[in-house]
Legacy VTK file of the C-alpha trace (Angstrom):
# vtk DataFile Version 3.0
C-alpha trace
ASCII
DATASET POLYDATA
POINTS 365 float
28.698 -42.610 8.302
26.160 -41.732 5.644
26.649 -38.297 4.091
23.544 -36.161 3.765
22.945 -35.530 0.060
22.805 -31.947 -1.173
19.724 -30.470 -2.766
19.964 -30.637 -6.550
16.995 -28.386 -7.327
17.498 -24.636 -7.574
14.853 -21.890 -7.314
13.559 -20.006 -10.320
15.697 -17.114 -11.613
15.109 -13.941 -9.640
13.947 -15.587 -6.405
17.309 -15.306 -4.615
17.521 -11.629 -5.580
14.583 -10.922 -3.281
15.701 -9.708 0.128
13.761 -11.209 3.024
11.082 -8.749 4.137
11.835 -6.950 7.392
8.641 -5.988 9.160
8.477 -2.727 11.054
9.268 -2.866 14.762
6.193 -3.139 16.965
7.756 -3.246 20.445
10.564 -1.540 22.311
12.435 -3.222 25.122
11.501 -1.852 28.510
8.608 0.269 27.250
4.932 -0.368 27.960
3.674 2.876 26.392
4.902 2.264 22.844
3.337 4.437 20.156
3.544 2.540 16.850
3.470 4.926 13.881
5.419 2.803 11.415
2.768 0.829 9.487
0.190 3.441 8.413
-2.531 1.857 10.512
-5.803 3.623 11.283
-5.502 4.875 14.896
-9.267 4.416 15.345
-9.144 0.761 14.310
-12.008 -0.955 12.481
-15.622 0.141 12.738
-17.846 -1.353 15.404
-19.940 -2.940 12.654
-16.866 -4.708 11.297
-15.962 -5.953 14.788
-19.464 -7.354 15.242
-19.356 -9.050 11.838
-16.019 -10.672 12.633
-17.293 -11.941 16.001
-20.348 -13.431 14.297
-18.280 -15.048 11.527
-15.953 -16.598 14.088
-18.819 -18.848 15.194
-18.616 -20.696 11.865
-14.878 -21.107 11.463
-15.376 -24.817 10.752
-17.086 -23.932 7.455
-15.173 -23.305 4.247
-15.536 -19.769 2.913
-17.130 -18.662 -0.332
-14.946 -19.318 -3.349
-16.337 -16.479 -5.465
-16.510 -13.728 -2.791
-19.860 -12.766 -4.323
-21.253 -10.889 -1.306
-18.107 -8.849 -0.742
-17.794 -8.027 -4.446
-21.437 -6.956 -4.503
-20.907 -4.694 -1.490
-17.812 -3.102 -3.030
-19.661 -2.627 -6.304
-22.651 -1.053 -4.554
-20.580 1.386 -2.514
-18.259 2.433 -5.340
-20.679 2.158 -8.255
-18.714 -0.609 -9.966
-19.582 -3.848 -11.765
-19.002 -6.698 -9.263
-18.096 -9.018 -12.137
-15.036 -6.860 -12.772
-13.793 -7.138 -9.171
-11.336 -9.674 -7.750
-10.593 -10.053 -4.031
-7.264 -11.076 -2.577
-5.149 -11.358 0.543
-4.471 -7.639 0.678
-3.752 -5.743 -2.518
-0.307 -7.398 -2.333
-1.815 -10.644 -3.597
-3.462 -8.890 -6.542
-0.071 -7.382 -7.428
1.464 -10.841 -7.229
-1.296 -12.316 -9.426
-0.645 -9.654 -12.064
3.070 -10.418 -12.205
2.443 -14.168 -12.280
-0.070 -13.763 -15.084
1.495 -11.140 -17.326
5.221 -10.947 -16.546
7.988 -13.524 -16.746
11.464 -14.166 -18.177
12.278 -11.774 -20.996
9.728 -9.176 -19.869
9.995 -6.036 -17.751
7.966 -4.604 -14.878
8.200 -0.824 -14.563
7.666 1.357 -11.484
8.954 4.577 -9.918
12.163 4.833 -7.914
10.389 5.371 -4.582
7.531 2.982 -5.364
6.093 0.253 -3.121
8.588 -2.579 -2.523
6.142 -5.321 -3.575
6.434 -4.281 -7.236
10.091 -5.329 -7.366
9.513 -8.423 -5.236
6.612 -9.705 -7.342
8.462 -8.979 -10.595
11.505 -10.962 -9.468
9.307 -13.793 -8.194
7.836 -14.080 -11.700
11.281 -14.093 -13.312
10.764 -10.658 -14.892
13.209 -7.759 -14.876
12.267 -4.902 -12.514
12.899 -1.429 -13.965
12.880 1.830 -12.006
12.037 5.215 -13.506
13.192 8.387 -11.731
10.728 10.580 -9.894
10.665 14.370 -9.881
11.057 15.697 -6.337
9.556 12.529 -4.863
6.573 12.673 -7.229
5.713 10.282 -10.086
7.130 11.548 -13.392
4.955 10.275 -16.239
7.427 11.351 -18.923
10.189 9.382 -17.179
7.976 6.290 -17.063
7.103 6.615 -20.742
10.797 7.016 -21.608
11.705 3.918 -19.560
9.065 1.700 -21.176
10.218 -0.717 -23.878
8.516 -3.345 -26.069
9.318 -5.800 -23.243
7.340 -3.813 -20.648
4.292 -5.795 -19.549
3.236 -4.068 -16.320
3.585 -0.485 -15.080
2.875 0.121 -11.389
1.988 3.590 -10.116
0.862 4.133 -6.531
-1.410 7.167 -6.325
-1.063 8.491 -3.636
2.398 7.021 -3.412
3.922 5.157 -0.484
6.231 6.252 1.155
6.174 9.805 -0.241
2.466 10.637 0.114
2.535 12.594 -3.148
0.093 12.074 -6.017
-0.567 13.061 -9.626
-3.661 13.974 -11.618
-5.804 11.271 -13.231
-5.227 12.883 -16.632
-1.524 12.098 -16.293
-2.287 8.454 -15.588
-4.477 8.323 -18.685
-1.626 9.774 -20.729
0.636 7.011 -19.436
-1.873 4.244 -20.187
-2.295 5.442 -23.760
1.490 5.650 -24.217
2.113 2.006 -23.203
-0.520 -0.089 -25.045
1.795 -3.128 -24.804
1.481 -3.079 -21.004
-1.115 -3.039 -18.230
-1.092 0.095 -16.075
-1.726 -0.876 -12.462
-2.989 2.037 -10.375
-2.247 1.130 -6.765
-4.838 3.150 -4.854
-4.277 1.748 -1.356
-4.569 5.245 0.123
-7.319 6.570 -2.167
-9.890 6.898 0.623
-7.674 9.457 2.359
-7.713 11.900 -0.583
-11.357 12.983 -0.443
-14.788 11.409 -0.585
-15.163 11.960 -4.339
-11.776 10.589 -5.439
-12.298 7.345 -7.359
-8.702 6.109 -7.195
-8.588 5.431 -10.931
-11.838 3.474 -11.200
-13.119 5.508 -14.142
-9.924 4.867 -16.097
-10.100 1.155 -15.292
-13.693 1.144 -16.528
-12.941 2.927 -19.785
-9.446 1.814 -20.837
-8.657 -1.847 -21.636
-5.123 -1.824 -20.193
-5.807 -0.294 -16.759
-6.529 -2.053 -13.464
-6.951 -0.436 -10.053
-6.054 -2.098 -6.750
-7.412 -1.171 -3.316
-7.051 -2.415 0.257
-8.988 -2.771 3.503
-5.775 -2.478 5.527
-5.623 1.318 5.776
-8.701 3.498 6.322
-10.893 0.479 7.116
-8.516 -0.651 9.873
-8.458 -4.310 8.810
-4.723 -4.819 8.312
-4.828 -7.920 10.478
-7.466 -9.588 8.290
-5.567 -9.046 4.998
-8.213 -8.160 2.419
-7.717 -6.267 -0.841
-9.369 -6.023 -4.221
-8.757 -5.149 -7.835
-10.994 -3.718 -10.550
-10.480 -3.832 -14.302
-11.614 -5.368 -17.569
-13.317 -8.748 -17.213
-10.667 -10.200 -19.503
-7.959 -9.316 -16.949
-10.028 -10.367 -13.930
-10.758 -13.732 -15.573
-7.032 -14.341 -16.018
-6.235 -13.465 -12.392
-9.021 -15.679 -11.043
-7.500 -18.681 -12.820
-4.469 -18.581 -10.517
-6.257 -17.367 -7.393
-6.622 -20.006 -4.706
-10.308 -20.899 -4.302
-10.249 -20.270 -0.541
-7.764 -17.397 -0.397
-9.971 -15.355 1.968
-11.459 -16.660 5.207
-15.052 -16.276 6.338
-13.881 -13.891 9.048
-12.055 -11.701 6.528
-14.966 -11.685 4.075
-17.581 -10.805 6.682
-15.414 -8.143 8.308
-14.592 -6.478 4.995
-18.221 -6.452 3.841
-19.369 -4.741 7.023
-16.446 -2.307 6.870
-17.041 -1.145 3.297
-20.703 -0.476 4.050
-19.944 1.621 7.158
-19.385 4.955 5.401
-19.708 6.929 8.628
-16.576 5.324 10.015
-14.684 6.013 6.793
-15.787 9.654 6.719
-14.744 10.169 10.338
-11.332 8.576 9.808
-10.747 10.635 6.661
-11.676 13.931 8.315
-9.593 13.323 11.423
-6.629 12.179 9.345
-6.757 15.332 7.196
-6.985 17.558 10.269
-4.071 15.971 12.124
-1.972 15.420 8.971
-2.018 19.142 8.270
-1.347 19.953 11.910
1.587 17.538 12.188
3.171 18.658 8.916
2.923 22.272 10.025
4.307 21.551 13.497
7.314 19.655 12.119
7.956 22.366 9.524
8.109 24.950 12.295
10.798 22.793 13.917
12.811 22.793 10.690
11.613 19.408 9.355
9.828 19.841 5.992
7.617 17.359 4.154
5.852 17.281 0.808
2.068 17.783 0.842
0.726 14.320 1.684
-2.524 12.840 0.411
-2.311 9.688 2.530
-2.309 8.875 6.260
1.381 9.571 6.800
3.937 12.249 6.132
7.483 11.836 4.873
9.626 13.961 7.178
12.848 15.139 5.511
16.085 15.822 7.376
19.390 17.336 6.292
21.054 13.948 5.903
20.869 10.269 6.833
22.750 10.777 10.115
20.245 13.362 11.315
17.297 11.160 10.349
18.835 8.223 12.212
19.477 10.368 15.290
15.901 11.636 15.305
14.625 8.082 14.933
16.696 7.133 17.976
15.282 10.081 19.937
11.740 9.050 19.070
12.417 5.461 20.125
13.893 6.692 23.385
10.504 8.270 24.003
8.665 5.081 23.016
7.679 6.188 19.497
8.262 3.905 16.497
8.317 5.435 13.005
9.628 4.022 9.726
13.125 4.410 8.330
12.841 4.389 4.530
16.440 3.953 3.350
15.278 0.836 1.501
13.117 3.110 -0.644
16.064 5.299 -1.567
15.184 7.909 1.045
17.752 7.450 3.848
17.404 11.073 4.961
13.672 10.653 5.663
11.343 9.182 8.244
7.812 8.080 7.358
5.470 8.958 10.200
1.930 7.605 10.353
-0.685 10.196 11.280
-2.098 9.052 14.600
-4.788 10.610 16.755
-4.325 14.089 18.197
-2.471 12.920 21.300
-0.063 10.843 19.194
0.667 13.689 16.784
1.334 16.134 19.608
3.676 13.638 21.246
5.637 13.206 17.998
5.890 16.957 17.419
7.123 17.520 20.971
9.917 14.949 20.672
11.013 16.091 17.203
10.956 19.731 18.355
13.099 18.916 21.358
15.518 16.949 19.152
15.871 19.717 16.570
16.323 22.392 19.224
19.269 20.443 20.643
21.066 20.092 17.294
LINES 1 366
365 0 1 2 3 4 5 6 7 8 9 10 11 12 13 14 15 16 17 18 19 20 21 22 23 24 25 26 27 28 29 30 31 32 33 34 35 36 37 38 39 40 41 42 43 44 45 46 47 48 49 50 51 52 53 54 55 56 57 58 59 60 61 62 63 64 65 66 67 68 69 70 71 72 73 74 75 76 77 78 79 80 81 82 83 84 85 86 87 88 89 90 91 92 93 94 95 96 97 98 99 100 101 102 103 104 105 106 107 108 109 110 111 112 113 114 115 116 117 118 119 120 121 122 123 124 125 126 127 128 129 130 131 132 133 134 135 136 137 138 139 140 141 142 143 144 145 146 147 148 149 150 151 152 153 154 155 156 157 158 159 160 161 162 163 164 165 166 167 168 169 170 171 172 173 174 175 176 177 178 179 180 181 182 183 184 185 186 187 188 189 190 191 192 193 194 195 196 197 198 199 200 201 202 203 204 205 206 207 208 209 210 211 212 213 214 215 216 217 218 219 220 221 222 223 224 225 226 227 228 229 230 231 232 233 234 235 236 237 238 239 240 241 242 243 244 245 246 247 248 249 250 251 252 253 254 255 256 257 258 259 260 261 262 263 264 265 266 267 268 269 270 271 272 273 274 275 276 277 278 279 280 281 282 283 284 285 286 287 288 289 290 291 292 293 294 295 296 297 298 299 300 301 302 303 304 305 306 307 308 309 310 311 312 313 314 315 316 317 318 319 320 321 322 323 324 325 326 327 328 329 330 331 332 333 334 335 336 337 338 339 340 341 342 343 344 345 346 347 348 349 350 351 352 353 354 355 356 357 358 359 360 361 362 363 364
């Protein structure tokens, strides 16, 4: 009997330290009325113009897509007042994050981020063979002084989500500038996935990325634009950085359907304004309703709130109560917040349903 030979090749250092990603639950056994509030999706979905563009693009799925994303970059530049030549498009902002780590990090270097920062920072750092480094936050808010203190000559990338996921908190742009100037040996990556939810005039860090050589901003179409299923994101920074990232970007990383849908979505400002206004209204209502039931949260600038409970056991019990009622929210123990639940802000009916269940749960404690 011939023995099957063993594999002699091993993965790059850091790869096996990455835990397999566990996606949020989308269904509940025995329930047909599931309310999914675990992925920060726009409850209104994509704009009608984006839907029409996707349907039209689907007629030409046999054609290869554009390799330079010129039309989408031009649309983004027009809407946001940015130079299209300084924009790169990717498969969600996750891919831009991955490009940055591939291009600028590696063995012997460090990638710095905050303790409750987005999980992709650690994953992409390890995938590149770099050492991930966490800096403490101050009451679930980015602490610039802690980041500066944690930076070393080996630091190559510093990731700051603003607003942050999963906390919803944010810091002033002046603080981000102070950080960028304090770490000239590194690139400051401002992850502005939730920037559109702050207010119409918030630029997400674009002005800093225009002016400072070591700053890049990343954005996504997965949140306020409602295109999570198409996976489109973009980054904006110095042409020198964008040129580097484009050298490792796959030529056909975005499909025709994704490109057409995103272009129509970014131009439909009415849909964005409506989603922003409704999110702000119901975010404030939900936070207030939960607070009255004894469940506080920090002021959120995104499309979710981070509900805080007395301890992990209480958070788990409330999560179970919500699931019993067909409501899925996000446990965030993996982000160092086991006593919290991240709850996406849905439409008015969804928010009232959440508040009713949480109120009933807290009253029974």
